[in-house]
C-alpha positions, 0 to 999 in steps of 0.5 A: 898912249892915249887916243888923240884924233883920226885924220881923214884925207879929203879933196874938198875944202872944210869949214874952219880949215887952216893952212900949214905952209911948211907942208903945203896942206890944210887941216881942220881942228880935231876938237871942233867935233865931238868925234876928234876928226881932223880933215886933211887936204893936201896941196900939189907941192906937199912932200908927205908920203902918199900913204899919209895923203891917201889913207886915214890915220889914227893919232895917239898922244904919247909921253915919250915920242922916241920911246914910242918909235922904238922898233917901229917902221918910221914913215915920217921922222919926228918934227915939230909942226907947231909950238909945243908939239913934236910928231912922227908917223909910223906904218902899222900893218900898212896904215899910217899911225901918228904919235904926238908928244906935247911939251909939258910946262 
């Protein structure tokens, strides 16, 4: 498991944010700053869990998403928000944690 980014909820538009229609939220590119911060701004029709919309999450790149999820409390089931990546969220001690698995070509 390798650190990937931290996602911080915000209500203010951010420079460079992109809109993810599938989930009704805006986010910035974590690689656009030296701290791997991804700002997340959620729309009124976003159906993601309140825990994700209200509390910052830490994200880790994993080699095998299904293996990483074993025995964990799943908050968001595995899904693909974009080409070449699968993600899922768990709850760890009351906080959201994101796992990302990238397709290796």
